[in-house]
C-alpha positions as CSV (number, residue, x, y, z in Angstrom):
1,M,18.1,100.2,-80.2
2,Q,20.3,98.8,-77.4
3,L,20.0,102.0,-75.4
4,L,16.4,102.1,-75.7
5,L,16.1,98.5,-74.5
6,L,18.5,99.3,-71.6
7,A,16.3,102.3,-70.6
8,E,13.1,100.2,-70.8
9,L,14.6,97.4,-68.7
10,G,16.7,99.5,-66.2
11,W,19.8,98.0,-64.7
12,Q,18.0,95.6,-62.3
13,G,15.9,94.3,-65.2
14,L,19.0,93.9,-67.2
15,L,20.8,92.0,-64.6
16,L,17.9,89.7,-64.2
17,F,17.6,89.2,-67.9
18,V,21.4,88.3,-68.1
19,L,20.9,85.9,-65.1
20,F,18.1,84.2,-66.8
21,L,20.2,83.8,-70.0
22,L,23.0,82.3,-67.9
23,L,20.7,79.9,-66.3
24,I,19.2,78.8,-69.6
25,A,22.8,78.2,-70.9
26,D,23.8,76.3,-67.8
27,Y,20.8,74.0,-68.1
28,L,21.4,73.2,-71.8
29,K,25.2,72.7,-71.1
30,N,24.5,70.3,-68.3
31,R,21.2,68.7,-69.5
32,K,21.5,64.9,-69.0
33,P,20.9,62.5,-71.8
34,H,18.2,59.7,-71.6
35,N,19.1,57.0,-69.1
36,Y,22.1,58.8,-67.6
37,P,22.9,57.6,-64.1
38,P,20.8,59.2,-61.5
39,G,21.9,61.4,-58.6
40,P,20.9,64.2,-56.3
41,F,19.5,67.6,-57.3
42,S,22.3,70.0,-58.3
43,L,22.3,73.9,-58.1
44,P,23.0,75.9,-61.2
45,F,26.6,76.8,-61.7
46,L,27.6,75.1,-58.2
47,G,26.3,71.7,-58.7
48,N,26.7,69.5,-55.5
49,I,30.1,70.9,-54.6
50,F,28.9,72.1,-51.3
51,N,27.2,68.8,-50.5
52,M,30.3,66.9,-50.5
53,D,31.9,66.0,-47.1
54,A,35.3,67.5,-47.4
55,K,36.6,65.4,-44.3
56,E,35.3,62.1,-45.5
57,P,34.2,62.2,-49.2
58,H,34.6,58.5,-49.7
59,I,32.2,57.8,-47.0
60,Y,29.7,60.4,-48.2
61,L,29.8,58.8,-51.7
62,T,29.4,55.3,-50.5
63,K,26.3,56.5,-48.8
64,L,24.9,58.0,-51.9
65,A,25.4,54.7,-53.6
66,K,22.9,53.2,-51.1
67,V,20.3,55.8,-52.3
68,Y,21.0,55.9,-56.1
69,G,22.8,52.6,-56.8
70,N,26.2,51.7,-57.7
71,V,26.4,53.9,-60.8
72,F,25.4,57.6,-59.9
73,G,26.2,61.2,-61.0
74,L,27.1,64.3,-59.2
75,R,27.9,67.7,-60.6
76,L,30.9,69.4,-59.0
77,G,31.1,73.1,-60.3
78,R,31.5,72.9,-64.1
79,D,32.1,69.1,-64.1
80,N,29.6,66.3,-64.2
81,I,31.2,63.1,-62.7
82,V,29.8,59.5,-62.8
83,F,30.8,57.5,-59.6
84,L,31.3,53.7,-59.5
85,N,30.8,51.8,-56.4
86,G,31.5,48.2,-55.5
87,Y,33.8,45.5,-57.1
88,K,31.8,44.2,-59.9
89,I,30.9,47.6,-61.5
90,I,34.6,48.9,-61.1
91,R,36.0,45.8,-62.5
92,E,33.6,46.1,-65.4
93,A,34.8,49.6,-66.2
94,L,38.5,49.3,-65.6
95,V,39.1,45.8,-66.7
96,V,36.4,44.6,-69.2
97,Q,36.0,48.0,-70.7
98,G,39.5,49.0,-69.9
99,D,40.4,50.4,-73.3
100,N,37.4,52.8,-73.1
101,F,38.3,54.1,-69.8
102,V,42.0,54.4,-69.8
103,D,42.3,58.2,-70.5
104,R,42.3,61.0,-67.9
105,P,39.9,64.0,-68.3
106,Y,41.0,67.7,-68.3
107,S,42.0,69.0,-64.9
108,P,42.7,72.8,-64.4
109,T,45.3,71.8,-61.7
110,V,47.1,69.3,-64.0
111,A,47.0,71.9,-66.8
112,R,48.7,74.4,-64.7
113,V,51.3,72.2,-63.2
114,Y,52.1,69.9,-66.2
115,A,51.5,72.3,-68.9
116,G,50.4,69.9,-71.5
117,N,50.1,66.1,-72.1
118,R,52.9,65.3,-69.8
119,G,53.9,63.0,-66.8
120,L,53.1,59.4,-66.1
121,F,50.0,59.8,-64.1
122,F,48.1,62.3,-66.1
123,S,49.2,62.0,-69.7
124,N,47.1,60.3,-72.4
125,G,47.3,58.6,-75.7
126,Q,50.7,57.8,-77.4
127,T,52.6,59.9,-74.8
128,W,51.2,57.9,-71.8
129,K,51.7,54.5,-73.5
130,K,55.3,55.2,-74.5
131,Q,56.4,56.8,-71.1
132,R,54.6,54.1,-69.0
133,R,56.3,51.3,-71.1
134,F,59.6,53.1,-70.7
135,S,59.3,53.8,-66.8
136,V,58.3,50.1,-66.2
137,S,61.3,48.9,-68.3
138,M,63.7,51.3,-66.5
139,L,62.4,50.5,-63.0
140,R,62.9,46.8,-63.9
141,H,66.4,47.4,-65.3
142,F,67.5,49.5,-62.4
143,G,66.3,46.9,-59.8
144,Q,62.6,46.4,-59.5
145,G,62.2,42.7,-58.7
146,K,65.9,42.1,-58.6
147,R,68.3,41.3,-55.7
148,T,70.2,44.6,-56.2
149,L,67.1,46.5,-55.2
150,E,66.4,44.1,-52.3
151,L,69.8,44.8,-51.0
152,A,69.2,48.6,-51.2
153,I,66.0,48.3,-49.3
154,L,67.7,46.1,-46.7
155,Q,70.4,48.7,-46.3
156,E,67.8,51.5,-45.8
157,C,66.0,49.2,-43.2
158,R,69.3,49.3,-41.3
159,N,69.4,53.1,-41.5
160,L,65.8,53.2,-40.4
161,L,66.3,50.8,-37.4
162,A,69.5,52.9,-36.4
163,E,67.4,56.1,-36.5
164,M,64.8,54.7,-34.3
165,D,67.5,53.4,-31.9
166,T,68.5,57.0,-31.3
167,Q,65.2,57.7,-29.5
168,K,66.6,55.5,-26.7
169,G,63.2,54.2,-25.6
170,D,61.6,57.6,-25.6
171,A,58.1,58.2,-27.3
172,F,58.3,59.7,-30.8
173,D,56.4,60.3,-34.0
174,P,57.7,57.8,-36.6
175,T,56.6,59.8,-39.6
176,H,59.9,61.6,-40.3
177,S,62.1,58.5,-40.2
178,I,59.7,56.2,-42.2
179,N,59.2,58.9,-44.9
180,S,62.9,59.5,-45.3
181,A,63.6,55.7,-45.5
182,V,60.9,55.0,-48.0
183,S,61.7,58.0,-50.2
184,N,65.4,57.1,-50.4
185,I,64.5,54.0,-52.3
186,I,62.8,55.8,-55.2
187,C,65.5,58.5,-55.1
188,Q,68.1,55.9,-55.8
189,L,66.2,54.5,-58.7
190,E,65.5,58.0,-60.1
191,F,68.6,60.0,-59.1
192,G,71.2,57.3,-58.3
193,H,71.8,58.5,-54.7
194,R,70.1,58.6,-51.4
195,F,69.9,61.5,-48.8
196,E,70.7,61.7,-45.2
197,Y,67.6,62.0,-43.1
198,S,68.8,65.3,-41.7
199,D,69.4,66.9,-45.2
200,E,67.3,70.0,-45.1
201,T,66.6,70.1,-49.0
202,F,65.5,66.5,-48.7
203,Q,63.1,67.2,-45.8
204,R,61.7,70.3,-47.6
205,M,60.9,68.1,-50.5
206,L,59.0,65.6,-48.3
207,H,57.2,68.4,-46.5
208,C,56.0,69.7,-50.0
209,L,54.9,66.1,-50.9
210,S,52.9,65.8,-47.6
211,Q,51.3,69.2,-48.3
212,I,50.2,68.3,-51.8
213,V,48.6,64.9,-50.6
214,H,46.8,66.7,-47.9
215,L,45.6,69.8,-49.8
216,E,44.4,67.9,-53.0
217,G,41.5,66.4,-51.0
218,S,40.5,69.7,-49.4
219,I,37.6,72.0,-50.2
220,W,40.2,74.6,-51.6
221,H,41.2,72.1,-54.3
222,Q,37.7,71.2,-55.2
223,L,36.9,74.9,-55.5
224,Y,40.0,75.5,-57.7
225,E,38.9,72.5,-60.0
226,A,35.3,73.9,-60.2
227,F,36.1,77.6,-60.7
228,P,39.8,77.8,-61.8
229,S,39.4,81.2,-63.6
230,V,38.1,82.7,-60.4
231,M,40.1,80.8,-57.8
232,K,43.6,81.4,-59.5
233,H,43.1,85.2,-58.5
234,L,42.1,84.6,-54.8
235,P,44.1,83.9,-51.9
236,G,43.7,80.6,-50.2
237,R,45.4,77.1,-49.4
238,H,44.9,76.1,-53.0
239,N,48.0,78.4,-53.8
240,D,50.1,76.2,-51.5
241,I,49.4,73.3,-53.8
242,F,51.1,75.1,-56.7
243,S,53.9,76.6,-54.7
244,S,54.7,73.0,-53.4
245,Y,54.7,71.6,-56.9
246,S,57.0,74.5,-58.1
247,H,59.4,73.8,-55.3
248,I,59.7,70.0,-56.0
249,S,60.0,70.6,-59.9
250,G,62.8,73.1,-59.1
251,F,64.6,70.5,-57.2
252,L,64.2,68.1,-60.0
253,R,65.4,70.5,-62.5
254,D,68.6,70.9,-60.5
255,E,69.0,67.1,-60.4
256,L,68.5,67.0,-64.2
257,E,71.2,69.6,-64.9
258,R,73.8,67.6,-62.6
259,H,72.9,64.5,-64.6
260,K,73.4,66.3,-67.9
261,E,76.8,67.4,-66.8
262,N,78.0,64.0,-65.5
263,L,76.1,61.7,-68.1
264,D,78.0,58.7,-69.5
265,P,75.8,57.4,-72.3
266,A,77.5,54.0,-72.2
267,N,76.8,53.6,-68.5
268,P,73.5,55.1,-67.5
269,R,73.2,55.0,-63.6
270,D,69.5,55.6,-62.9
271,Y,66.1,56.6,-64.6
272,M,67.2,60.2,-65.3
273,D,70.4,59.0,-67.1
274,A,68.5,56.5,-69.1
275,F,65.9,59.1,-70.1
276,L,68.6,61.6,-71.2
277,V,70.3,58.8,-73.4
278,E,66.9,58.0,-74.9
279,I,66.5,61.6,-75.9
280,R,70.0,62.0,-77.3
281,E,70.6,58.7,-79.1
282,R,67.2,57.8,-80.5
283,T,64.8,59.6,-82.9
284,H,61.2,59.9,-81.5
285,D,57.9,61.2,-82.6
286,P,57.2,64.4,-80.6
287,N,54.1,62.8,-79.2
288,D,56.3,60.0,-77.5
289,G,57.1,62.6,-74.9
290,F,60.8,62.2,-74.8
291,E,61.9,65.8,-73.8
292,E,63.5,67.3,-70.8
293,T,60.4,69.0,-69.4
294,N,58.7,65.7,-69.6
295,L,61.4,64.0,-67.8
296,V,61.0,66.5,-64.9
297,M,57.3,65.7,-64.7
298,N,57.8,62.0,-64.9
299,S,60.3,62.2,-62.2
300,L,57.7,64.3,-60.1
301,D,55.2,61.5,-60.6
302,L,57.6,58.7,-59.7
303,F,58.9,60.6,-56.6
304,M,55.4,61.3,-55.3
305,A,54.1,57.8,-56.0
306,G,57.2,56.1,-54.6
307,T,57.2,58.0,-51.4
308,E,53.8,58.9,-50.0
309,T,51.6,55.8,-50.4
310,T,54.2,53.3,-49.0
311,T,55.1,55.7,-46.1
312,I,51.5,56.0,-45.3
313,T,50.8,52.3,-45.3
314,L,53.8,51.6,-43.0
315,R,52.3,54.3,-40.5
316,W,48.9,52.4,-40.7
317,A,50.8,49.2,-40.1
318,L,52.4,50.5,-36.9
319,L,49.0,51.9,-35.7
320,Y,47.1,48.6,-36.2
321,L,49.8,46.6,-34.6
322,I,49.9,48.7,-31.5
323,K,46.1,48.8,-31.5
324,Y,45.9,45.0,-31.7
325,P,48.9,43.7,-29.7
326,H,47.9,40.0,-30.1
327,I,48.3,40.3,-33.8
328,Q,51.7,41.9,-33.2
329,E,52.7,39.0,-31.0
330,K,51.7,36.5,-33.9
331,V,53.9,38.4,-36.3
332,H,56.8,38.4,-33.8
333,A,56.4,34.6,-33.5
334,E,56.3,33.9,-37.2
335,I,59.4,36.2,-37.7
336,D,61.3,34.3,-34.9
337,L,60.3,30.9,-36.4
338,V,61.2,31.7,-40.0
339,I,64.0,34.2,-39.8
340,G,65.3,34.4,-36.2
341,Q,67.5,37.3,-35.0
342,S,70.7,36.4,-36.6
343,R,70.0,37.7,-40.3
344,Q,68.0,40.1,-42.1
345,P,64.8,39.2,-43.9
346,S,64.6,38.3,-47.6
347,M,62.0,38.2,-50.2
348,D,62.5,34.5,-50.2
349,D,61.1,34.4,-46.7
350,R,57.7,35.8,-47.8
351,P,56.1,32.4,-49.0
352,N,57.0,31.0,-45.6
353,M,55.3,33.8,-43.6
354,P,51.7,33.6,-44.6
355,Y,50.4,35.4,-41.4
356,T,52.8,38.4,-41.8
357,D,51.9,38.6,-45.5
358,A,48.2,38.6,-44.6
359,V,48.7,41.3,-41.8
360,I,50.4,43.6,-44.5
361,H,47.5,42.9,-47.0
362,E,45.0,43.6,-44.3
363,V,46.6,46.9,-43.5
364,Q,46.4,48.0,-47.1
365,R,42.7,47.0,-47.2
366,L,41.4,48.4,-44.1
367,G,43.8,51.3,-44.1
368,N,42.3,52.4,-47.4
369,I,45.1,54.4,-48.4
370,V,43.7,55.8,-51.7
371,P,39.9,55.9,-51.2
372,L,39.2,57.5,-54.6
373,N,40.9,56.2,-57.7
374,G,42.2,58.6,-60.4
375,L,39.6,60.2,-62.8
376,R,38.8,58.4,-66.1
377,M,37.2,59.6,-69.2
378,A,35.0,57.6,-71.6
379,A,36.6,57.4,-75.0
380,K,33.2,56.5,-76.7
381,D,29.5,56.0,-75.8
382,T,28.9,53.0,-73.8
383,T,26.8,51.5,-70.9
384,L,27.6,50.7,-67.3
385,G,25.2,49.1,-64.9
386,G,22.5,49.5,-67.4
387,Y,23.1,53.3,-67.7
388,F,24.2,55.3,-70.7
389,I,27.7,56.8,-70.3
390,P,28.2,59.4,-73.2
391,K,31.6,59.9,-74.8
392,G,33.8,62.3,-72.8
393,T,32.1,61.4,-69.4
394,T,34.3,61.7,-66.5
395,L,34.4,58.6,-64.1
396,M,35.5,58.2,-60.7
397,P,35.8,54.7,-59.1
398,I,35.4,54.6,-55.3
399,L,38.1,52.2,-54.2
400,T,36.8,52.3,-50.6
401,S,33.7,50.5,-52.0
402,V,35.8,47.6,-53.2
403,L,38.1,47.3,-50.2
404,Y,35.1,47.3,-48.0
405,D,32.6,45.5,-50.3
406,Q,30.2,43.5,-48.0
407,S,29.7,41.0,-50.8
408,E,33.5,40.3,-51.0
409,W,34.8,40.5,-47.5
410,E,33.5,38.5,-44.5
411,T,34.1,41.3,-42.0
412,P,34.7,44.4,-44.0
413,E,34.8,46.9,-41.1
414,Q,37.2,44.9,-38.9
415,F,41.0,44.4,-39.0
416,N,41.0,40.7,-39.8
417,P,44.2,39.1,-41.4
418,C,42.1,35.9,-41.9
419,H,40.6,37.6,-45.0
420,F,43.9,36.6,-46.6
421,L,44.3,33.1,-45.2
422,D,42.6,29.9,-46.2
423,S,41.3,27.2,-43.7
424,E,45.0,25.7,-43.5
425,G,46.5,29.1,-42.7
426,K,48.1,29.5,-46.1
427,F,48.0,32.9,-47.8
428,R,45.2,33.4,-50.3
429,R,44.8,36.2,-53.1
430,R,41.6,38.0,-53.1
431,D,40.2,39.5,-56.4
432,A,38.7,42.4,-54.6
433,F,42.1,43.5,-53.2
434,M,42.6,46.7,-55.2
435,P,44.8,49.1,-53.3
436,F,47.0,49.8,-56.4
437,S,43.8,50.1,-58.7
438,T,43.5,47.6,-61.5
439,G,43.5,47.5,-65.3
440,K,45.6,49.4,-67.7
441,R,46.4,52.2,-65.3
442,I,47.4,49.9,-62.4
443,C,50.1,51.3,-60.4
444,S,53.4,50.8,-62.3
445,G,55.5,50.6,-58.9
446,E,53.3,47.8,-57.4
447,Q,56.1,45.3,-57.3
448,L,58.4,47.8,-55.7
449,A,55.8,48.7,-53.2
450,R,55.2,45.2,-52.3
451,M,58.9,44.6,-51.8
452,E,59.3,47.7,-49.6
453,L,56.2,46.9,-47.4
454,F,57.3,43.3,-46.7
455,L,61.0,44.2,-46.0
456,F,60.4,47.3,-43.8
457,T,57.6,45.7,-41.9
458,V,59.4,42.5,-41.1
459,S,62.7,44.6,-40.3
460,L,60.9,46.7,-37.8
461,L,58.9,43.8,-36.1
462,Q,62.0,41.7,-36.0
463,K,64.0,44.1,-33.9
464,F,61.2,46.1,-32.1
465,C,58.1,45.7,-30.0
466,F,55.9,48.7,-30.5
467,S,53.6,50.4,-28.1
468,T,52.1,53.8,-27.4
469,L,51.8,56.1,-24.4
470,E,49.9,54.7,-21.4
471,G,46.3,55.7,-21.4
472,V,46.3,57.0,-24.9
473,E,43.6,55.5,-27.3
474,L,44.9,55.5,-30.9
475,S,42.4,56.8,-33.5
476,L,41.7,54.5,-36.4
477,D,40.2,57.5,-38.3
478,G,42.1,59.1,-41.1
479,I,42.8,62.5,-42.6
480,V,41.6,62.4,-46.2
481,G,43.4,64.3,-48.8
482,S,44.4,62.5,-52.1
483,A,45.4,59.7,-49.6
484,R,44.0,58.7,-46.4
485,I,46.6,59.5,-43.6
486,P,46.5,58.5,-39.9
487,Y,46.3,61.1,-37.3
488,P,49.7,61.9,-35.8
489,F,50.7,59.5,-33.0
490,K,53.6,58.7,-30.9
491,I,55.1,55.2,-30.3
492,Y,57.7,53.5,-28.1
493,A,60.0,51.2,-30.1
494,R,61.6,48.8,-27.5
495,T,64.2,46.4,-28.6
496,R,63.0,42.8,-28.3
497,Y,66.4,41.2,-27.8
498,Q,69.5,42.8,-26.1
């Protein structure tokens, strides 16, 4: 019977018949329920993946919101994603309905790198709750928010200033030295030691981190997420993502073995020690995530989060301060008034330095370091913005739309520290300031990042006046990956006082 049907159809007819069945299956699988968020027409199998602007996806998405509203849908390969645009609707999802949108959806990249419900950023349920609580507790125990950590940051500030001094007034790219200084802080919390800036292993790690951040926003990663069963067999830059993850994981496993050899359960020195003590001395449900592989994955997440975003923010800070020298002069004046040149800054100085604090916040806002928030998944049927969101739907909050929301900021497209100052020049907090996200998944290292940004920025501006090459116009555009990075630029760091 099958041979007779094949003979009647012929090979071309059979292929058309199979294609027809696949199209029907694709339509039924991706058919939208009543009152689902609107969006542009999508192609079968491919969806809208080739409509996305790979260079500036956040800009493309905010433009779509002007057409389809603040809650709209796109299909990217096999996945249907609902995008949220603007402060009010994102707050509704992540804060008001925070319990419903706390979990992460399935990701082929995550499944391959983390091999299960592991890590701090991508895990769900009981594992995520236990590990987040433990990591926050350990970061606090080993210094976050304490004077001991402040002293460690200030020592690294001295190392950074000394490194910049070696340039002897020549133009240089600050990325290497800033990246090394910032990463050393999380290294001390995780591993109990820092690295010399010239350490080849350390620099290889930092290179791998930068490569991941760059490539995870590329079309290569989008294609892998959409078609993993095909892309895993093909050559391309997506393979560099996994090789970089593998290299960093190997380094972390070596650190773990050294910690196991030298562990003193009565005197844990850092996050890795504390985790090993927790494994050995307490009984846990397997779903709590207290096992060595998860320790490596947690350490990977902490290392990435504690290095890249703060480094990128400091690079944007230098760029904006060079671009707007009158603002740099005001920061210099406030530093001289409050701190002077005879001592290092302290976190106790921050309340007395509202203009500098406002500048740092404005760098984070306009710099737009993480344009797109991590994906979320609806735990149950709900509504957002009047639209039906079925259980299991993937959500993507567009943080750009919050930081540039015209209804929340007076001059959203301009670098304006007055966004964070009241009429009397005092610092004011803004609800729409969400560079660390918001709700239950808000960045667990926010307090650490705030300390680093203040102390590094003030230390740099206390000693140096920054400028760039004569006749060079610095670009305020960014390279968008999983973070938004400034284009490479060179600076002069000239000592303000001899």
